[in-house]
C-alpha positions, 0 to 999 in steps of 0.5 A: 824918216818918211821912207820905210826900210823893208826887209823879210820881217816887215815886208808882208805887213807893210807892203803886201797888206797895205791899204794904199799904193806902195812904191818900192825902190830896190837899191844898193848903197854901192849903186850910182844910179840908185844914189841919183834916185834916192832924193826923188824917193825921199821927196815923194815920201815927204809929199805923199806921207799918209796917202802912199807907202814909199819904201826901199829894199836894200838888195844886199841885205834882203836878196830874197825879196829881190829874187821874189820880184825878179829884180835883175838890175837896180834901181828897180821900182815897183808899185803895188796895190793890194799885194799885186804889181801894178807897175815895174820900172828899171833905171832912174825915174823922174818924179812925175813918172813915179807919181803917175804910177802911184796914181794908177795904182790908187785907181786899181 
């Protein structure tokens, strides 16, 4: 599996201390738009393996992480670089939009 599941135990090391851009999809299994976003996230994870961290946070299982990032609706997609939020998107996003955000984070 290429998509990393994040929780409070692995979040700091995997997302905040990563040496490459990190795309985090805040989602829940009951969320229809989240299910629509999922294939795009999985495709990005396969394509960007090694050059970016593609991860998901289940907001039902890790509400504290959702609260930390002020996630009010899902899907919320956040791109981090060196632990800082570079971009934040709410709602289903196209693959090219996510790639542009990851590229911007690479340059940050």
